[in-house]
C-alpha positions in Angstrom: -27.7 -7.2 -15.7 -26.5 -5.3 -12.7 -28.4 -2.5 -10.9 -26.2 0.5 -10.9 -26.9 3.7 -9.0 -26.2 7.0 -10.7 -23.4 9.1 -9.1 -25.0 12.4 -7.9 -23.7 15.8 -9.0 -21.6 17.4 -6.3 -21.3 21.1 -5.7 -18.0 21.0 -3.7 -15.2 18.6 -2.9 -16.4 18.5 0.7 -19.9 17.4 -0.4 -18.4 14.7 -2.5 -16.1 13.6 0.3 -19.1 13.4 2.7 -21.0 11.3 0.2 -18.3 8.7 -0.4 -17.6 8.4 3.4 -21.2 7.1 3.8 -21.8 5.2 0.5 -20.3 2.1 -1.1 -18.7 2.8 -4.4 -19.5 -0.7 -5.7 -23.2 0.4 -5.9 -22.2 2.7 -8.7 -20.2 0.2 -10.8 -21.4 -2.0 -13.6 -19.0 -5.0 -13.4 -20.4 -6.4 -16.7 -18.4 -3.5 -18.4 -15.2 -4.4 -16.5 -12.1 -5.2 -18.6 -8.7 -6.7 -17.6 -6.0 -4.1 -17.8 -2.2 -4.6 -18.0 0.1 -1.9 -16.9 3.6 -3.1 -17.8 5.4 0.2 -17.6 4.5 1.0 -13.9 7.6 2.0 -11.9 8.1 0.4 -8.6 7.3 2.5 -5.6 10.5 1.6 -3.9 13.9 3.3 -4.1 17.2 1.4 -3.9 19.7 2.7 -1.4 23.2 1.7 -0.3 23.6 1.2 3.4 26.9 0.3 5.0 26.6 -1.9 8.1 29.3 -3.5 10.2 29.6 -7.1 9.3 28.8 -8.3 12.7 25.5 -6.3 12.8 24.5 -7.6 9.4 25.3 -11.2 10.5 23.0 -10.8 13.6 20.3 -9.3 11.4 20.5 -12.2 9.0 20.2 -14.7 11.9 17.1 -12.9 13.2 15.6 -12.9 9.7 16.3 -16.6 9.3 14.5 -17.3 12.6 11.5 -15.5 11.2 11.8 -17.1 7.8 12.0 -13.8 6.0 14.6 -12.1 3.8 16.9 -9.9 5.9 16.2 -6.8 3.8 12.5 -7.2 4.6 13.3 -7.5 8.3 15.3 -4.3 8.1 12.4 -2.5 6.4 9.9 -3.8 8.9 12.1 -2.6 11.8 12.7 0.8 10.3 9.0 1.2 9.6 8.1 0.3 13.2 10.7 2.7 14.6 9.6 5.6 12.4 5.9 4.9 13.2 6.6 4.6 16.9 8.5 8.0 17.0 5.6 9.7 15.1 3.2 8.9 18.0 
């Protein structure tokens, strides 16, 4: 049997936020009641786009991806994410 703490009643969203910032939510769960869940209809969080690149550039990207042992699309995504994050700072 698991020891489960009761979730307190909150009077505001700020009060609840402050509580969860300092408490572990696992103290309030009863894992003996957990069930496996399947969600087959979830949609992917990615969107397919079409991007035209010069063949030479794509070839160089594929070579870099091969050196890193990763798909070239993943390398492009990583580079884009790094650049966008760097510009936000």
